[in-house]
C-alpha positions as CSV (number, residue, x, y, z in Angstrom):
1,M,0.0,0.0,0.0
2,A,1.5,3.3,-1.1
3,Q,-0.2,5.1,1.8
4,P,0.6,3.1,4.9
5,S,-1.6,3.6,7.9
6,T,0.0,1.1,10.3
7,R,3.5,0.3,11.5
8,A,3.6,-3.0,9.6
9,E,2.4,-1.3,6.3
10,L,5.1,1.3,6.7
11,V,7.8,-1.4,7.0
12,D,6.5,-3.2,4.0
13,Y,6.4,0.0,2.0
14,C,10.1,0.7,2.8
15,K,11.1,-2.8,1.9
16,R,9.4,-2.5,-1.5
17,K,11.2,0.7,-2.1
18,L,14.5,-1.2,-1.5
19,G,13.6,-4.0,-3.9
20,A,11.5,-6.5,-2.0
21,P,10.2,-9.0,-2.9
22,V,12.5,-9.2,-5.9
23,L,15.5,-8.9,-3.6
24,E,15.9,-10.2,-0.1
25,I,16.5,-7.4,2.4
26,N,19.0,-8.8,4.8
27,V,17.8,-6.8,7.9
28,A,16.4,-8.6,10.9
29,D,12.9,-7.7,12.1
30,E,14.3,-6.6,15.4
31,Q,16.6,-4.2,13.7
32,I,13.8,-2.8,11.6
33,E,11.7,-2.3,14.7
34,D,14.5,-0.3,16.3
35,L,14.9,1.8,13.1
36,V,11.1,2.6,13.1
37,D,11.4,3.8,16.7
38,D,14.4,5.9,15.8
39,A,12.6,7.4,12.8
40,I,9.5,8.3,14.8
41,Q,11.7,9.8,17.6
42,Y,13.5,12.0,15.1
43,F,10.2,13.0,13.6
44,H,8.9,14.1,17.0
45,E,12.0,16.0,18.0
46,R,12.7,17.8,14.7
47,H,9.6,18.0,12.4
48,F,7.1,20.7,13.0
49,D,4.3,18.2,12.3
50,G,5.6,15.8,14.9
51,V,4.2,17.9,17.8
52,G,1.1,19.8,18.6
53,Q,0.3,22.5,21.0
54,V,-2.0,21.4,23.8
55,F,-3.3,22.8,27.1
56,L,-3.2,20.3,30.0
57,K,-5.3,21.0,33.1
58,Y,-3.8,19.8,36.4
59,Q,-5.4,20.0,39.8
60,I,-3.0,20.9,42.7
61,T,-3.1,18.3,45.5
62,Q,-2.0,18.7,49.1
63,D,1.0,16.4,48.4
64,D,2.2,18.8,45.8
65,I,2.0,21.7,48.2
66,N,3.8,19.8,51.0
67,R,6.5,18.8,48.6
68,G,6.9,22.4,47.3
69,R,7.1,23.8,50.9
70,S,9.3,21.1,52.2
71,S,12.0,23.6,53.1
72,S,9.9,24.7,56.0
73,S,10.6,23.2,59.4
74,S,6.9,22.6,60.0
75,V,6.6,20.4,56.9
76,T,8.1,16.9,56.5
77,Q,11.6,16.8,55.0
78,A,10.7,14.0,52.7
79,G,10.7,16.3,49.6
80,I,14.2,17.5,50.2
81,V,17.0,16.3,47.9
82,T,20.4,16.6,49.4
83,T,23.6,16.6,47.2
84,T,27.1,16.5,48.5
85,A,30.4,17.4,46.8
86,S,33.9,17.1,48.1
87,S,36.9,19.3,47.2
88,T,40.4,19.7,48.5
89,I,41.3,23.3,49.5
90,D,44.8,24.0,50.8
91,G,45.4,20.4,51.3
92,A,42.3,19.9,53.5
93,S,39.3,17.9,52.3
94,T,36.1,19.9,52.5
95,T,32.6,18.5,51.9
96,F,29.8,20.8,50.7
97,S,26.1,19.9,51.2
98,Y,23.3,21.3,49.0
99,K,19.6,21.0,49.5
100,E,17.0,21.3,46.8
101,N,13.2,21.3,47.0
102,S,11.2,18.8,45.0
103,N,8.9,21.5,43.8
104,Y,8.0,19.8,40.6
105,L,5.0,18.2,38.9
106,Q,5.4,15.0,37.0
107,I,4.8,15.6,33.3
108,P,3.7,12.9,30.8
109,P,6.7,11.6,28.7
110,S,4.9,12.7,25.5
111,V,5.4,16.4,26.5
112,I,8.6,17.7,24.9
113,G,8.3,21.4,25.7
114,V,6.5,23.8,28.0
115,N,5.8,27.4,27.1
116,K,4.2,28.7,30.3
117,I,1.5,28.1,32.9
118,F,-1.5,30.3,33.3
119,Q,-2.0,32.3,36.4
120,F,-3.7,30.7,39.4
121,S,-6.0,33.6,40.0
122,G,-8.9,34.7,37.8
123,G,-10.2,31.2,37.1
124,N,-13.7,31.9,38.7
125,S,-16.2,34.5,37.7
126,I,-15.3,36.6,40.7
127,T,-11.8,36.9,42.0
128,N,-10.1,38.8,44.8
129,N,-7.2,40.0,42.5
130,M,-7.7,43.7,42.1
131,F,-5.7,43.7,38.8
132,S,-8.0,41.1,37.3
133,V,-10.2,42.4,34.5
134,K,-13.1,40.3,35.8
135,Y,-12.7,41.9,39.3
136,Q,-12.9,45.4,37.9
137,L,-15.7,44.5,35.6
138,F,-17.8,43.1,38.4
139,L,-16.9,45.9,40.7
140,N,-17.8,48.8,38.4
141,D,-19.4,47.9,35.1
142,V,-21.5,44.7,35.5
143,Y,-24.7,46.6,35.9
144,F,-23.9,49.2,33.2
145,F,-22.2,47.0,30.7
146,G,-24.6,48.0,28.0
147,N,-23.4,51.6,28.2
148,T,-19.6,50.7,28.2
149,E,-17.7,51.5,25.1
150,L,-15.7,48.6,23.7
151,L,-12.7,50.8,22.9
152,S,-12.5,52.2,26.4
153,Y,-12.9,48.7,27.8
154,A,-10.1,47.3,25.6
155,M,-7.7,50.2,26.6
156,T,-8.6,49.8,30.3
157,K,-7.9,46.0,30.0
158,T,-4.6,46.6,28.4
159,Y,-3.6,49.1,31.1
160,L,-4.6,46.7,33.9
161,E,-2.5,44.0,32.2
162,D,0.5,46.3,32.2
163,L,0.0,47.0,35.9
164,D,-0.3,43.3,36.6
165,F,2.9,42.6,34.6
166,L,4.9,45.3,36.5
167,L,3.6,44.8,40.0
168,N,3.0,41.1,40.2
169,T,5.6,38.3,40.1
170,H,4.7,35.9,37.3
171,K,5.1,32.2,37.7
172,Q,8.6,31.0,36.9
173,I,9.0,27.5,35.5
174,R,11.8,25.1,34.5
175,F,11.4,22.1,32.3
176,N,13.6,19.5,30.6
177,Q,12.0,16.8,28.5
178,R,14.5,14.1,29.6
179,M,13.5,14.6,33.2
180,D,9.7,14.7,32.7
181,R,9.4,17.3,35.5
182,L,7.9,20.7,35.5
183,Y,9.5,22.8,38.3
184,L,7.3,25.6,39.6
185,D,9.4,28.3,41.4
186,I,6.4,29.9,43.1
187,D,5.2,30.7,46.6
188,W,3.6,27.4,47.5
189,G,2.1,29.1,50.6
190,S,-0.3,31.0,48.3
191,V,-1.6,27.8,46.6
192,T,-4.5,25.8,48.0
193,A,-5.3,22.2,47.3
194,G,-8.0,21.8,44.6
195,E,-6.9,24.7,42.4
196,Y,-6.2,24.1,38.7
197,I,-3.4,25.2,36.6
198,I,-3.3,25.2,32.8
199,I,0.0,24.1,31.2
200,D,0.7,25.5,27.7
201,C,2.9,22.8,26.2
202,F,3.9,20.8,23.1
203,R,3.1,17.1,22.9
204,T,4.2,14.5,20.4
205,V,1.7,13.2,17.9
206,D,1.2,9.6,18.8
207,P,1.0,7.5,15.6
208,N,-1.2,4.9,17.4
209,D,-3.8,7.7,17.7
210,F,-3.1,9.5,14.4
211,A,-2.3,6.9,11.7
212,R,-1.4,9.5,9.1
213,V,2.0,9.9,10.8
214,Y,3.0,6.6,9.1
215,N,2.2,8.2,5.8
216,D,4.2,11.3,6.4
217,S,6.3,12.4,3.4
218,F,9.4,12.7,5.6
219,I,9.1,9.5,7.6
220,K,8.8,7.2,4.6
221,P,12.0,8.2,2.8
222,Y,13.9,8.6,6.1
223,L,13.0,5.1,7.3
224,T,13.8,3.7,3.9
225,A,17.3,5.3,4.1
226,L,17.8,3.9,7.6
227,I,17.0,0.4,6.5
228,K,19.2,0.7,3.4
229,R,22.2,1.8,5.6
230,Q,21.5,-1.0,8.0
231,W,21.3,-3.5,5.1
232,G,24.7,-2.4,3.8
233,Q,26.2,-2.5,7.3
234,N,25.0,-6.1,7.7
235,L,26.4,-7.1,4.3
236,M,29.8,-5.5,4.9
237,K,30.5,-8.2,7.4
238,F,30.2,-10.9,4.7
239,Q,32.5,-9.6,1.9
240,G,32.0,-11.4,-1.4
241,V,28.5,-12.9,-0.7
242,K,27.1,-14.1,-4.0
243,L,23.4,-14.6,-4.9
244,P,22.1,-17.3,-7.3
245,G,23.3,-16.6,-10.8
246,G,26.7,-15.2,-9.6
247,V,25.4,-11.7,-8.6
248,E,27.4,-10.2,-5.8
249,L,26.0,-7.7,-3.4
250,N,28.3,-4.8,-2.6
251,G,27.6,-4.1,1.1
252,R,29.8,-1.1,1.3
253,Q,28.2,0.6,-1.7
254,I,24.7,0.0,-0.2
255,Y,25.9,1.5,3.1
256,E,27.3,4.6,1.4
257,D,24.2,5.1,-0.7
258,G,22.0,4.9,2.4
259,Q,24.3,7.3,4.3
260,N,24.1,9.7,1.3
261,D,20.4,9.5,1.3
262,L,20.3,10.2,5.0
263,D,22.5,13.3,4.7
264,K,20.3,14.7,2.0
265,I,17.1,14.1,4.0
266,M,18.6,15.6,7.2
267,E,19.7,18.7,5.2
268,K,16.2,19.0,3.9
269,M,14.8,18.6,7.4
270,S,16.9,21.6,8.5
271,N,15.9,23.7,5.6
272,T,12.2,22.7,5.1
273,Y,10.6,20.8,7.9
274,E,12.3,22.1,11.1
275,L,11.2,25.3,12.8
276,P,14.0,27.9,12.8
277,P,15.7,28.5,16.2
278,L,14.7,31.7,18.0
279,D,17.3,34.5,18.1
280,M,18.8,35.3,21.5
281,I,18.3,39.0,22.4
282,G,20.2,40.6,25.1
């Protein structure tokens, strides 16, 4: 099938592109499974269609608050991570001890990037945050909303957001996709159990849920090149192997052809499919 919709159909497609069933592709099934995983991982990490922006809602629990406030003497120290380091200074051995709070939320492995989290306040219709637009609206204009000019309302909203940005400390976060942890550097004393936060993040597109990933115009040639290179690498270990009729397969040539195909595809990835890196300003 020229438009594969499953993992097995994608493998069969790549084998046909390499000459099967006319030729025997000397690559083990286990090797091909590894190559499929590598191709999908590269697609998720580099291709702009490999991820999608999602908003995950998470409810804060009391355990999260206790873990975030674990530096306090009134809270259990179970959330404290202690790291020690030794050094020699003027011939004397000195040990340094560092403590770090476990102020993080466990993030699903499919999330590869986090942009920001939305503010805790302002989630309800009425809030006690004086810089919230909803607060001002309910305080002053809710009974006269029909007489409020939209231009004036928009300018006032922008002004209040500027005040909020200047006077309030926004939530600082740290995230690394290899750790699957979202660190929240916030005042955990101002958080109550049961509140929700909205995480603006990027999540990988699971091919098991979205079968069109297997038919992507990048994955098909990329996986084909990976299998070709593996095929050549296998044959290089058996120099001079002849097929029926006296035909001899050149493993090194197959390997080099596969590597050349990969180099062209990866160059195309950088120029066409990959989002450009953001410039650093400062």
